[in-house]
N, C-alpha and C positions, 0 to 999 in steps of 0.2 A: 766245581759245581756251584760254588757260591758266586762266582763271576758270571756264569751263564745265566743264572736266575736274575741277576741285576740287569743284564743286557736285555733279557726278554721283557722285564718290567718296564724298562726305558722305552723299548720299541712300542709296547702296548699303549703306554701313556702318550707317546708321540702320535700314534694313529688316532687315538680318541680326540686329541687336540685338533688334528687336521679335520676330522669329521665334524666336530662342533663348529669350527671356523667356517667350513663350507656350508653348513646348514644355516647359520645365522646370516650368511651373505645372501641366501635366497629368500629370506623373509622380507615382506613389503615394509617400506618405511612409513611411519605414522607421524603426522604433525603433532606438535606439542599440545595443541588445542584438543586433539582427539584422545588425549590421555585422560582418563577419568580420574577425578579427585578421589584419592584413596585415603584422605585424611580420616583417621579413626574418629568415630562419634564421641561426643563428650560422655562423661560418666553418667550424666542424668539423661536418660533416653525417654523420659515421660513426656507425653504430648502436652500435659498441663503446664509444663515449664516453659512453653513457647512464649516469647515476648508478645505482649498485646500490641495491636496496631495503634498508630497515633490517634488520640481522641477516644480510644476505647475505654481507657481508665475513667475519663470524665463521664462517659455514658453510663458506666457501671455505678458510679457514685450517685449520679442523678436518679437512676432507676431505683436505687436503694432508699431514696427519700420519699416518704409517703406523701401523696397529693391530698391536701386539705380542701374540701369543697367550699365554694363560696356561694351563699353564706355558710359559715361553720355551724353545723347543727348543735355543737356543744356549747356555743355561745348564745345565751338567751338575749334576744334583742327586744327592746321595749317597742310595742306597737304604737304607732303615732295616734295621739288622741284625735277622735273625730271632732271636727270643728262644726259646731251647729251653725247653720245659716241664720244670720241675723237680718231681719228685714229692717230697712232703713226707717228711722223714726219719722213720723209725720211732721213736716216743718211747722213751726208755730204760725198761727194765723196772723195776717197783716193787721197791725194796729192802725186804725183810722181816726184822725182827729177832725177832719173836715166833714161836717155833717152834710154838706152838699153832695158828697159821694154816695150817700144813702138814697134809696128811692123816695119819691115824694110822699107816698103813704106812710113810710117809716118816719120821715121827718115830721109829718103832721101829728102822728100819735105821740111822738116824743114831746112835742110842744103842749099837747093837751094834758099829758101827765104832769109836766112841770107847772102848768098853770093851776091845776087842781091842787098840787102839793103846796104851792105858795099861799093858798087860802087858809091853811091851818085846819081845814075841816076834812078829815079823812073820808067822810061819806061822799065827797065830791069825786072820789075815784071810782065809785061803783058803776056809773053809766059807761065807763071805759073798759069794763071787765068782761064784756061779751057774755051776758047770761045765756045759759043753754049748754048744749053739748060742747061748744067751742069756748067755754068760759075760760078766763085767765086762770092759770094754775098758781095757786097760793098754798102756803103750808096750813092745811086743814087738820083739825083734831079728829073730825069725823066727816063723812061725805055730805051730811045734811047741814053742816055748819054754814052760817052766813059768811060771805067773803070778807066783809069789813070787820065782823067780829073776830074772824081768824087773824086778821092783821093786827087788831088791837091786842090779841092774846100774845103775840110775839113781840110786841112793842115794850119798851122799858117804862112806858107810862100807860095809864088806862085809856087815854084818848087817842092813842096812836100817833101822837105828834112826832115821836122819834122815827117812825116809819116814813113820814113825810120828809123829814130832814135827810134821811138816808137816800130816799129817791132823788132829791135834789143833788146830793153829793155824787152819786154814781152816774147820773145822767149828764154830769158836767165833765166827765172824763172821756178818754178815747173809747172806741168800741171796735168790735171784731165781727166778722161775718162767719158764722159757724154752720156746719152741715150743709154746705152749699150744694145745690142741685138735688136735695132730698126733701122729703115731706117735713123734716124737722128743721129746715133752714130757718135761721133767725139772725137778726142783728142784735148783738148782746152788749150790754153795759154792766160793769166796767170791763175793759179789755183784759183784765187779770184773769177773767174766767177762761180765756183762750190762750194763756201764756204761762209757762212754767215760772214759778217764783225764783228759781235759780238762775233764770236768764234776764232778770230785771236789771236795768241800768240804775245808777244812783238817782237819776232824775225820776225814773219810774217808781223807785222805792219811796220817794217823797210823796208822789201822787197816791201811792197805796196807803201811806200813813195819814193822809188827809181823810181817809175813809174808816180805817181801823186803828187800833192802838198797837204799840210795839209788842205787847203781850199777845195780841191776836196774831200778829205776823209770826212770832216764834212758834205758836201752836200750829199755824198753817204750814210752816216749814217742816214740822214733824210729819205731817201728812203729805207734804209735797205739792199742794195745790191750794188755790184760793177757795175758801169755803164760806164767804160772807154773802150778803144779798146780791142778787143780780136781776136785771130786767131784760126780757127778750121780746122783740117785736118782729112779726113775720114780714116778708117782703110786700105783702098786700096791705100792711098797716094794722094788723090785729095784735093786740097786746097778748102775747103768748104766755108769759109767766112772770111772776115776781116770787122768786124762791130764795131759800137760804140753805147753805150746805154745799157739798161737792157734787 
């Protein structure tokens, strides 16, 4: 009994082997490339663990940096100061020494004043002062004051001799033409009346000190302009003013 059982088991095994062999022979052959990769997945199956694409890491870093607007609102910038427009200063009037450049009526009146001053008699000036509405402007204490009396009042002596000497001094200097083209146009002596004291040359300072003292010049510099006597004659030859001050 023991032997028969073993024989039957052997026969059954042999039959199964033949059946399997014949079945495998009938299966279609597959290329190696058709065999799917059955490599088991790694332990970490999370999709977040996938490696980033090249450059993705840099994009993430750049996206994480806040963009600061320009200009930065947190930085207080000083507003530029408004520059006021400065109008160019009026150029100084031309200093004229040649009396022939003045109109003939101006030259004539100047000579008449010089001739009257040389006499030593201040009353000789009165006929030249245009009585009436166009009379010569002189420093009056009141509107009704006589012109010659007014000049004596500002003179260092009671006879007005000092005024005559001043006239001779200032009419011997250069002159300027002021307010050209207007109703106030005049040829004015000395030329310091039309030029800043700060622009005087050394030679011009000498000419100024022939008229006034060094103390007078220092006082004028405080005010910035010439403020001593001046003579003005209109282009048509009228003695316009003999004034003192600025």
